[in-house]
C-alpha positions as a Markdown table, in Angstrom:
| # | Residue | x | y | z |
|---|---|---|---|---|
| 1 | Met | -12.4 | -39.2 | 4.5 |
| 2 | Ile | -9.0 | -39.4 | 6.1 |
| 3 | Tyr | -8.7 | -37.4 | 9.3 |
| 4 | Asp | -5.6 | -35.1 | 9.2 |
| 5 | Ala | -4.6 | -34.1 | 12.7 |
| 6 | Ser | -1.8 | -31.9 | 11.3 |
| 7 | Leu | -4.4 | -29.7 | 9.7 |
| 8 | Asp | -6.1 | -29.2 | 13.0 |
| 9 | Asp | -2.8 | -28.3 | 14.5 |
| 10 | Leu | -2.3 | -25.7 | 11.8 |
| 11 | Leu | -5.7 | -24.2 | 12.2 |
| 12 | Gln | -5.1 | -23.9 | 16.0 |
| 13 | Lys | -1.8 | -22.3 | 15.3 |
| 14 | Val | -3.5 | -19.7 | 13.1 |
| 15 | Trp | -6.2 | -19.1 | 15.7 |
| 16 | Glu | -3.7 | -18.4 | 18.4 |
| 17 | Gly | -1.9 | -15.8 | 16.2 |
| 18 | Lys | 1.3 | -17.7 | 15.7 |
| 19 | Arg | 3.6 | -17.2 | 12.7 |
| 20 | Ile | 3.2 | -19.6 | 9.8 |
| 21 | Asp | 5.7 | -20.6 | 7.0 |
| 22 | Pro | 5.1 | -20.8 | 3.3 |
| 23 | Ala | 4.3 | -24.5 | 3.2 |
| 24 | Glu | 1.6 | -23.9 | 5.9 |
| 25 | Ala | 0.3 | -20.9 | 3.9 |
| 26 | Leu | 0.0 | -23.1 | 0.8 |
| 27 | Arg | -2.2 | -25.5 | 2.8 |
| 28 | Leu | -4.3 | -22.7 | 4.1 |
| 29 | Tyr | -4.7 | -21.4 | 0.5 |
| 30 | His | -6.7 | -24.5 | -0.4 |
| 31 | Leu | -9.2 | -24.3 | 2.4 |
| 32 | Pro | -12.8 | -23.4 | 1.6 |
| 33 | Leu | -13.0 | -19.6 | 1.2 |
| 34 | Glu | -15.4 | -19.1 | 4.1 |
| 35 | Glu | -13.1 | -21.1 | 6.5 |
| 36 | Leu | -10.1 | -19.1 | 5.4 |
| 37 | Gly | -12.0 | -15.9 | 5.8 |
| 38 | Ala | -13.0 | -16.8 | 9.4 |
| 39 | Leu | -9.3 | -17.4 | 10.2 |
| 40 | Ala | -8.4 | -14.1 | 8.7 |
| 41 | Asp | -11.1 | -12.3 | 10.7 |
| 42 | Arg | -9.7 | -13.9 | 13.8 |
| 43 | Arg | -6.2 | -12.6 | 13.0 |
| 44 | Arg | -7.7 | -9.1 | 12.4 |
| 45 | Gln | -9.2 | -9.2 | 15.9 |
| 46 | Leu | -5.9 | -10.2 | 17.4 |
| 47 | Ala | -4.0 | -7.5 | 15.5 |
| 48 | Lys | -6.4 | -4.7 | 16.4 |
| 49 | Lys | -7.6 | -5.6 | 19.9 |
| 50 | Asp | -5.4 | -3.0 | 21.6 |
| 51 | Ala | -5.7 | -0.2 | 19.1 |
| 52 | Tyr | -7.6 | 3.0 | 19.8 |
| 53 | Gly | -7.8 | 2.5 | 23.5 |
| 54 | Gly | -9.1 | -1.1 | 23.1 |
| 55 | Arg | -11.7 | -0.2 | 20.6 |
| 56 | Gly | -9.8 | -1.5 | 17.6 |
| 57 | Asn | -12.2 | -4.3 | 16.8 |
| 58 | Asp | -15.2 | -1.9 | 16.9 |
| 59 | Ile | -13.7 | 0.5 | 14.3 |
| 60 | Val | -13.0 | 0.4 | 10.6 |
| 61 | Thr | -10.9 | 3.3 | 9.3 |
| 62 | Tyr | -10.7 | 5.2 | 6.0 |
| 63 | Ile | -8.7 | 8.1 | 4.8 |
| 64 | Val | -9.7 | 11.2 | 2.7 |
| 65 | Asp | -6.9 | 11.9 | 0.3 |
| 66 | Arg | -6.2 | 12.5 | -3.4 |
| 67 | Asn | -4.1 | 10.5 | -5.9 |
| 68 | Val | -2.1 | 13.1 | -7.8 |
| 69 | Asn | 0.0 | 11.9 | -10.7 |
| 70 | Tyr | 2.5 | 14.6 | -11.4 |
| 71 | Thr | 3.4 | 13.2 | -14.8 |
| 72 | Asn | 2.3 | 10.4 | -17.1 |
| 73 | Val | 5.6 | 10.4 | -19.0 |
| 74 | Cys | 7.4 | 7.2 | -18.4 |
| 75 | Asn | 10.3 | 5.3 | -20.0 |
| 76 | Val | 9.6 | 1.9 | -18.3 |
| 77 | Tyr | 6.7 | 0.8 | -20.6 |
| 78 | Cys | 5.2 | -1.8 | -18.1 |
| 79 | Lys | 3.0 | -4.3 | -20.0 |
| 80 | Phe | 0.3 | -4.0 | -17.3 |
| 81 | Cys | 0.1 | -0.2 | -17.3 |
| 82 | Ala | -2.4 | 1.7 | -19.4 |
| 83 | Phe | -1.5 | 5.1 | -17.9 |
| 84 | Tyr | 2.0 | 5.8 | -19.2 |
| 85 | Arg | 2.8 | 8.1 | -22.2 |
| 86 | Thr | 6.0 | 8.9 | -24.1 |
| 87 | Glu | 7.2 | 12.5 | -24.3 |
| 88 | Lys | 6.0 | 12.7 | -27.9 |
| 89 | Asp | 2.4 | 11.7 | -27.1 |
| 90 | Asp | -0.2 | 14.5 | -27.5 |
| 91 | Asp | -1.6 | 13.8 | -24.0 |
| 92 | Ala | 1.7 | 13.6 | -22.2 |
| 93 | Tyr | 1.9 | 16.1 | -19.3 |
| 94 | Val | 3.9 | 17.4 | -16.3 |
| 95 | Ile | 1.8 | 19.0 | -13.6 |
| 96 | Thr | 2.1 | 22.8 | -13.0 |
| 97 | Arg | 2.2 | 24.4 | -9.6 |
| 98 | Glu | -1.2 | 26.0 | -10.2 |
| 99 | Glu | -2.7 | 22.6 | -11.1 |
| 100 | Met | -1.2 | 21.1 | -8.0 |
| 101 | Asp | -2.4 | 23.9 | -5.7 |
| 102 | Lys | -6.0 | 23.5 | -7.1 |
| 103 | Lys | -6.0 | 19.8 | -6.5 |
| 104 | Ile | -4.8 | 20.1 | -2.9 |
| 105 | Glu | -7.2 | 23.0 | -2.1 |
| 106 | Glu | -10.1 | 20.8 | -3.3 |
| 107 | Thr | -8.8 | 17.9 | -1.2 |
| 108 | Val | -8.5 | 20.1 | 2.0 |
| 109 | Ala | -12.0 | 21.5 | 1.3 |
| 110 | Leu | -13.4 | 17.9 | 1.4 |
| 111 | Gly | -11.6 | 17.2 | 4.7 |
| 112 | Gly | -8.6 | 15.6 | 3.2 |
| 113 | Thr | -5.3 | 15.2 | 5.1 |
| 114 | Gln | -3.0 | 13.7 | 2.5 |
| 115 | Ile | -2.0 | 13.6 | -1.2 |
| 116 | Leu | -0.7 | 10.3 | -2.7 |
| 117 | Met | 1.8 | 11.7 | -5.2 |
| 118 | Gln | 3.3 | 9.4 | -7.8 |
| 119 | Gly | 4.2 | 9.6 | -11.5 |
| 120 | Gly | 6.0 | 8.0 | -14.4 |
| 121 | His | 9.7 | 7.7 | -14.7 |
| 122 | His | 10.3 | 11.0 | -16.5 |
| 123 | Pro | 13.8 | 10.9 | -18.0 |
| 124 | Lys | 14.3 | 14.7 | -17.9 |
| 125 | Leu | 12.9 | 16.1 | -14.6 |
| 126 | Thr | 15.8 | 17.2 | -12.3 |
| 127 | Lys | 16.2 | 16.6 | -8.6 |
| 128 | Gln | 15.7 | 20.3 | -8.0 |
| 129 | Trp | 12.3 | 20.1 | -9.7 |
| 130 | Tyr | 11.2 | 17.5 | -7.2 |
| 131 | Leu | 12.7 | 19.3 | -4.2 |
| 132 | Asp | 11.1 | 22.6 | -5.3 |
| 133 | Leu | 7.7 | 20.9 | -5.7 |
| 134 | Leu | 7.9 | 19.3 | -2.2 |
| 135 | His | 9.0 | 22.7 | -0.7 |
| 136 | His | 6.2 | 24.4 | -2.4 |
| 137 | Ile | 3.5 | 22.0 | -1.3 |
| 138 | Lys | 4.7 | 21.8 | 2.3 |
| 139 | Ser | 5.1 | 25.5 | 2.8 |
| 140 | Lys | 1.6 | 26.3 | 1.3 |
| 141 | Phe | -0.2 | 23.2 | 2.9 |
| 142 | Pro | 1.7 | 22.3 | 6.0 |
| 143 | Gln | -1.2 | 20.3 | 7.4 |
| 144 | Val | -1.2 | 17.9 | 4.4 |
| 145 | Asn | 1.0 | 14.8 | 4.4 |
| 146 | Ile | 2.8 | 14.1 | 1.2 |
| 147 | His | 2.7 | 10.3 | 0.7 |
| 148 | Gly | 4.8 | 10.2 | -2.4 |
| 149 | Phe | 7.2 | 8.5 | -4.8 |
| 150 | Ser | 7.2 | 4.7 | -5.0 |
| 151 | Pro | 10.4 | 2.6 | -4.6 |
| 152 | Ser | 10.5 | 2.2 | -8.4 |
| 153 | Glu | 10.6 | 6.0 | -8.7 |
| 154 | Phe | 13.4 | 6.3 | -6.2 |
| 155 | Val | 15.4 | 3.7 | -8.1 |
| 156 | His | 14.8 | 5.8 | -11.2 |
| 157 | Phe | 16.0 | 8.9 | -9.3 |
| 158 | Arg | 19.2 | 7.1 | -8.2 |
| 159 | Glu | 20.0 | 6.3 | -11.8 |
| 160 | Val | 19.1 | 9.7 | -13.3 |
| 161 | Phe | 20.6 | 11.9 | -10.5 |
| 162 | Asn | 23.6 | 9.5 | -10.0 |
| 163 | Glu | 23.4 | 9.8 | -6.3 |
| 164 | Pro | 23.0 | 7.3 | -3.5 |
| 165 | Leu | 19.5 | 6.4 | -2.2 |
| 166 | Glu | 20.3 | 7.6 | 1.3 |
| 167 | Gln | 21.1 | 11.1 | 0.1 |
| 168 | Ile | 18.1 | 11.4 | -2.2 |
| 169 | Ile | 15.6 | 10.2 | 0.3 |
| 170 | Ala | 17.1 | 12.3 | 3.1 |
| 171 | Glu | 16.8 | 15.4 | 0.9 |
| 172 | Phe | 13.2 | 14.6 | -0.1 |
| 173 | Lys | 12.3 | 14.1 | 3.5 |
| 174 | Ala | 13.9 | 17.4 | 4.5 |
| 175 | Ala | 11.9 | 19.1 | 1.7 |
| 176 | Gly | 8.6 | 17.8 | 3.0 |
| 177 | Leu | 8.1 | 14.1 | 2.0 |
| 178 | Gly | 6.1 | 12.5 | 4.9 |
| 179 | Ser | 5.8 | 8.8 | 3.9 |
| 180 | Ile | 6.3 | 6.5 | 0.9 |
| 181 | Pro | 3.6 | 4.4 | -0.9 |
| 182 | Gly | 4.2 | 0.8 | -1.8 |
| 183 | Gly | 3.5 | 1.2 | -5.5 |
| 184 | Gly | 5.5 | -0.9 | -7.9 |
| 185 | Gly | 5.6 | -3.9 | -5.6 |
| 186 | Glu | 3.7 | -6.1 | -8.1 |
| 187 | Ile | 5.1 | -9.5 | -7.3 |
| 188 | Leu | 8.5 | -9.5 | -5.6 |
| 189 | Val | 9.9 | -12.4 | -7.7 |
| 190 | Asp | 12.4 | -11.3 | -10.4 |
| 191 | Arg | 11.3 | -14.0 | -12.9 |
| 192 | Val | 7.8 | -12.5 | -12.8 |
| 193 | Arg | 9.0 | -8.9 | -12.9 |
| 194 | Lys | 11.1 | -9.6 | -15.9 |
| 195 | Gln | 8.0 | -10.8 | -17.7 |
| 196 | Ile | 5.6 | -8.0 | -16.8 |
| 197 | Ser | 8.0 | -5.0 | -16.3 |
| 198 | Pro | 11.6 | -5.8 | -17.3 |
| 199 | Arg | 12.7 | -2.1 | -17.0 |
| 200 | Glu | 11.2 | -1.5 | -13.6 |
| 201 | Ala | 13.1 | -2.0 | -10.3 |
| 202 | Met | 13.8 | -5.6 | -9.5 |
| 203 | Ser | 12.8 | -7.1 | -6.1 |
| 204 | Asp | 16.0 | -6.3 | -4.2 |
| 205 | Asp | 15.9 | -2.8 | -5.4 |
| 206 | Trp | 12.3 | -2.3 | -4.3 |
| 207 | Leu | 13.0 | -3.7 | -0.9 |
| 208 | Gly | 16.3 | -1.8 | -0.7 |
| 209 | Val | 14.4 | 1.5 | -1.0 |
| 210 | Met | 12.0 | 0.5 | 1.8 |
| 211 | Asp | 14.9 | -0.5 | 4.0 |
| 212 | Val | 16.6 | 2.9 | 3.6 |
| 213 | Glu | 13.5 | 5.0 | 4.1 |
| 214 | His | 12.5 | 3.0 | 7.2 |
| 215 | Arg | 16.0 | 3.6 | 8.6 |
| 216 | Leu | 15.7 | 7.3 | 7.8 |
| 217 | Gly | 12.5 | 7.5 | 9.8 |
| 218 | Leu | 9.8 | 7.3 | 7.1 |
| 219 | Asn | 6.9 | 4.9 | 7.1 |
| 220 | Ser | 5.5 | 3.2 | 4.0 |
| 221 | Thr | 2.9 | 0.8 | 2.8 |
| 222 | Ala | 3.5 | -2.5 | 1.0 |
| 223 | Thr | 1.4 | -3.8 | -1.9 |
| 224 | Met | 0.9 | -6.8 | -4.2 |
| 225 | Met | -0.6 | -6.8 | -7.7 |
| 226 | Phe | -1.5 | -10.3 | -8.5 |
| 227 | Gly | -3.6 | -12.4 | -10.9 |
| 228 | His | -1.5 | -12.3 | -14.1 |
| 229 | Val | 1.5 | -14.5 | -14.9 |
| 230 | Glu | 2.6 | -15.4 | -11.4 |
| 231 | Thr | 1.9 | -18.7 | -9.5 |
| 232 | Val | 0.5 | -19.0 | -6.0 |
| 233 | Glu | 3.9 | -19.9 | -4.8 |
| 234 | Asp | 5.2 | -16.6 | -6.2 |
| 235 | Arg | 2.6 | -14.8 | -4.2 |
| 236 | Leu | 3.7 | -16.5 | -1.1 |
| 237 | Glu | 7.3 | -15.6 | -1.8 |
| 238 | His | 6.2 | -12.0 | -2.2 |
| 239 | Leu | 4.5 | -12.2 | 1.3 |
| 240 | Glu | 7.6 | -13.7 | 2.8 |
| 241 | Arg | 9.9 | -11.0 | 1.5 |
| 242 | Val | 7.5 | -8.3 | 2.7 |
| 243 | Arg | 7.3 | -9.9 | 6.2 |
| 244 | Ala | 11.1 | -10.3 | 6.4 |
| 245 | Gln | 11.6 | -6.7 | 5.5 |
| 246 | Gln | 9.2 | -5.7 | 8.2 |
| 247 | Asp | 11.1 | -7.7 | 10.7 |
| 248 | Lys | 14.3 | -6.1 | 9.7 |
| 249 | Ser | 12.9 | -2.6 | 9.6 |
| 250 | Arg | 11.3 | -2.8 | 13.0 |
| 251 | Ala | 14.3 | -4.4 | 14.6 |
| 252 | Gly | 16.6 | -1.7 | 13.1 |
| 253 | Val | 14.4 | 1.2 | 14.2 |
| 254 | Leu | 14.1 | -0.2 | 17.7 |
| 255 | Ala | 17.8 | -0.9 | 18.0 |
| 256 | Ala | 19.0 | 2.4 | 16.5 |
| 257 | Pro | 20.7 | 4.6 | 19.1 |
| 258 | Asn | 19.2 | 8.0 | 19.8 |
| 259 | His | 16.1 | 7.2 | 17.7 |
| 260 | Ser | 13.1 | 9.1 | 19.0 |
| 261 | Thr | 10.6 | 6.4 | 18.2 |
| 262 | Ser | 9.8 | 3.8 | 20.9 |
| 263 | Ala | 8.0 | 0.5 | 20.3 |
| 264 | Gly | 4.7 | 2.2 | 21.3 |
| 265 | Glu | 4.9 | 5.1 | 18.9 |
| 266 | Thr | 4.6 | 5.8 | 15.2 |
| 267 | Thr | 7.1 | 8.1 | 13.6 |
| 268 | Gly | 5.5 | 11.3 | 12.5 |
| 269 | Asn | 2.1 | 10.7 | 14.0 |
| 270 | Ala | 1.0 | 13.6 | 16.1 |
| 271 | Arg | -2.2 | 11.8 | 17.2 |
| 272 | Gly | -0.3 | 8.6 | 17.8 |
| 273 | Thr | -3.2 | 6.3 | 18.6 |
| 274 | Pro | -2.0 | 3.0 | 17.0 |
| 275 | Ala | 1.4 | 1.7 | 18.2 |
| 276 | Leu | 3.8 | 1.0 | 15.4 |
| 277 | Pro | 7.5 | 1.7 | 14.9 |
| 278 | Cys | 8.9 | 2.7 | 11.5 |
| 279 | Gly | 8.1 | 0.2 | 8.8 |
| 280 | Phe | 5.1 | -0.9 | 6.8 |
| 281 | Thr | 2.0 | 0.7 | 8.2 |
| 282 | Ala | -0.3 | -1.4 | 6.0 |
| 283 | Phe | -0.5 | -4.0 | 3.3 |
| 284 | Ile | -2.8 | -3.6 | 0.2 |
| 285 | Ala | -3.4 | -6.3 | -2.4 |
| 286 | Trp | -5.3 | -6.0 | -5.6 |
| 287 | Thr | -5.9 | -7.9 | -8.8 |
| 288 | Phe | -4.5 | -7.1 | -12.2 |
| 289 | Gln | -6.8 | -4.9 | -14.3 |
| 290 | Ala | -6.3 | -5.9 | -17.9 |
| 291 | Glu | -8.2 | -3.4 | -20.1 |
| 292 | Asn | -6.1 | -1.2 | -22.3 |
| 293 | Thr | -2.8 | -2.9 | -21.2 |
| 294 | Lys | -0.3 | -4.8 | -23.3 |
| 295 | Leu | -0.1 | -7.7 | -20.8 |
| 296 | Lys | -2.3 | -10.5 | -22.0 |
| 297 | Ala | -2.9 | -12.8 | -19.1 |
| 298 | Pro | -6.0 | -14.5 | -17.6 |
| 299 | Thr | -7.4 | -12.4 | -14.9 |
| 300 | Val | -8.9 | -13.5 | -11.5 |
| 301 | Gly | -12.1 | -12.4 | -9.8 |
| 302 | Ala | -13.5 | -11.5 | -6.4 |
| 303 | His | -13.2 | -15.0 | -5.1 |
| 304 | Glu | -9.4 | -15.1 | -5.6 |
| 305 | Tyr | -9.1 | -11.6 | -4.3 |
| 306 | Leu | -10.7 | -12.4 | -1.0 |
| 307 | Arg | -8.7 | -15.6 | -0.7 |
| 308 | Met | -5.4 | -13.8 | -1.1 |
| 309 | Gln | -6.4 | -10.9 | 1.1 |
| 310 | Ala | -7.3 | -13.4 | 3.8 |
| 311 | Leu | -4.1 | -15.2 | 3.4 |
| 312 | Ser | -2.1 | -12.0 | 3.5 |
| 313 | Arg | -3.7 | -11.1 | 6.9 |
| 314 | Ile | -2.7 | -14.5 | 8.3 |
| 315 | Tyr | 0.8 | -14.5 | 6.9 |
| 316 | Leu | 1.7 | -10.8 | 7.7 |
| 317 | Glu | 1.2 | -11.0 | 11.4 |
| 318 | Asn | 3.8 | -8.2 | 11.9 |
| 319 | Ile | 1.8 | -5.7 | 9.8 |
| 320 | Ala | -1.2 | -4.4 | 11.8 |
| 321 | Asn | -3.3 | -2.9 | 9.0 |
| 322 | Ile | -4.8 | -4.6 | 5.9 |
| 323 | Gln | -6.6 | -2.3 | 3.4 |
| 324 | Ser | -9.5 | -3.5 | 1.3 |
| 325 | Ser | -9.1 | -2.7 | -2.3 |
| 326 | Trp | -12.5 | -1.4 | -3.2 |
| 327 | Val | -11.0 | 0.7 | -6.0 |
| 328 | Thr | -10.3 | -2.5 | -8.1 |
| 329 | Gln | -13.0 | -4.8 | -6.6 |
| 330 | Gly | -15.9 | -2.4 | -6.3 |
| 331 | Pro | -17.7 | -1.2 | -3.1 |
| 332 | Asp | -19.6 | -4.5 | -2.5 |
| 333 | Ile | -16.6 | -6.7 | -2.5 |
| 334 | Gly | -14.7 | -4.0 | -0.7 |
| 335 | Gln | -17.2 | -4.3 | 2.1 |
| 336 | Val | -17.1 | -8.1 | 2.1 |
| 337 | Ala | -13.3 | -7.9 | 2.4 |
| 338 | Leu | -13.7 | -6.3 | 5.9 |
| 339 | Lys | -14.7 | -9.8 | 7.0 |
| 340 | Tyr | -11.7 | -11.3 | 5.3 |
| 341 | Gly | -9.0 | -9.7 | 7.3 |
| 342 | Ala | -9.2 | -6.0 | 6.3 |
| 343 | Asn | -9.6 | -3.4 | 9.0 |
| 344 | Asp | -9.4 | -0.4 | 6.7 |
| 345 | Leu | -11.4 | 0.7 | 3.6 |
| 346 | Gly | -8.6 | 2.8 | 2.2 |
| 347 | Ser | -9.2 | 6.1 | 0.5 |
| 348 | Ile | -12.3 | 7.7 | -1.0 |
| 349 | Met | -10.0 | 8.4 | -4.0 |
| 350 | Ile | -11.0 | 12.0 | -4.9 |
| 351 | Glu | -8.9 | 11.4 | -8.0 |
| 352 | Glu | -7.5 | 8.1 | -9.4 |
| 353 | Asn | -5.9 | 7.8 | -12.9 |
| 354 | Val | -3.9 | 4.6 | -13.2 |
| 355 | Val | -6.4 | 1.9 | -12.4 |
| 356 | Ser | -9.2 | 3.9 | -14.3 |
| 357 | Gln | -7.0 | 3.9 | -17.4 |
| 358 | Ala | -7.1 | 0.1 | -17.2 |
| 359 | Gly | -10.9 | 0.1 | -17.3 |
| 360 | Thr | -11.9 | 0.1 | -13.6 |
| 361 | Thr | -13.7 | 3.2 | -12.5 |
| 362 | Phe | -15.4 | 2.6 | -9.1 |
| 363 | Arg | -16.1 | 5.7 | -7.0 |
| 364 | Met | -17.2 | 6.4 | -3.4 |
| 365 | Thr | -18.0 | 9.4 | -1.3 |
| 366 | Val | -17.3 | 9.6 | 2.5 |
| 367 | Ala | -21.0 | 9.0 | 3.1 |
| 368 | Asp | -20.9 | 5.8 | 0.9 |
| 369 | Met | -17.9 | 4.6 | 2.8 |
| 370 | Gln | -19.4 | 5.3 | 6.2 |
| 371 | Arg | -22.6 | 3.5 | 5.2 |
| 372 | Leu | -20.7 | 0.4 | 4.1 |
| 373 | Ile | -18.8 | 0.3 | 7.4 |
| 374 | Arg | -21.9 | 0.9 | 9.5 |
| 375 | Asp | -23.9 | -1.8 | 7.7 |
| 376 | Leu | -21.4 | -4.4 | 9.0 |
| 377 | Gly | -21.8 | -3.1 | 12.6 |
| 378 | Tyr | -18.5 | -1.2 | 12.8 |
| 379 | Glu | -17.9 | 2.5 | 13.6 |
| 380 | Pro | -16.5 | 4.4 | 10.7 |
| 381 | Cys | -13.5 | 6.6 | 11.6 |
| 382 | Gln | -11.4 | 8.8 | 9.5 |
| 383 | Arg | -7.7 | 8.3 | 9.9 |
| 384 | Asp | -4.4 | 9.9 | 8.9 |
| 385 | Asn | -1.5 | 8.1 | 7.1 |
| 386 | Trp | -0.2 | 6.7 | 10.4 |
| 387 | Tyr | -3.6 | 5.3 | 11.5 |
| 388 | Gly | -4.2 | 8.0 | 14.0 |
| 389 | Leu | -7.9 | 9.1 | 14.1 |
| 390 | Val | -8.8 | 12.4 | 12.7 |
| 391 | Gly | -11.4 | 14.6 | 14.5 |
């Protein structure tokens, strides 16, 4: 065996919390899984040590919210999606106000603080329809955060409404939008996107929406859906683009004159325990779920999921929170992922339609989630969208 001092130097660099580059990330990718996991756990400890009054490494968070899909009508026809319908399909729908109210009332009754509201790219819904829906929800349920509309949806809105993104997002925010999910990130490499979803927003468009909404004072999450036609190098390019956007967003927010958010605050977070400026509050990766989709590609399992989550934690040192994707991996791997860089177990998912249409139907209650967290020796704590603790 040939001794490689440069690898020791790289491992020390990771241990100390320093930024790595794509070439170094590729070397780390080939480490034994347990070793990579230990490095990711170390990075988690560094990222969370000052959170929650210095208790960040004793706590694992989760959120109680509901995934509400306001329509399944979509004209993008992504090959990896089993959820979309055309307007002519018998089971196509657009949600009614009564249905929306019932879903939110059930969420609040279970202690929920948020709805995750996304839908297909409906070609006929008007801007006023969306604004009226946001006004209705926020006036009736002011305590509930609306975490809604992925970047791909906003690109669709820009085309259908024929208005600039800045104007659309500002109007949505004024109507009640509280934050934006990172859906549609897939892999931020256009060659890959043209294969799996050629009519969906390309990489620059997706990142452009995030740039605008961060500048307008909204936070968001970032995601990656991997394990289909992409290469490992494509995944690393995705992580690099997310990290670069986070650098840009945080620098822009902190430099903006008359901005009310300091480096030690999170926009919109009344409880304000974690310290984050506007930008990506969390990163969530999950594997492609193939059942009932048109995309025929070899899938990957839990081993590869844990490897990429660990690598994401190490690479994205400027994003404090990494969510475990138990919804796609199942509760057991979701729990294991808490030792591979994740500090958050995500949502109990009162309702989830997109992944379940692709054949994955894991479910958990709050009690289940708390048990998984306690079994690893952590304290389970409910959070809000901005990672402030609830209750």
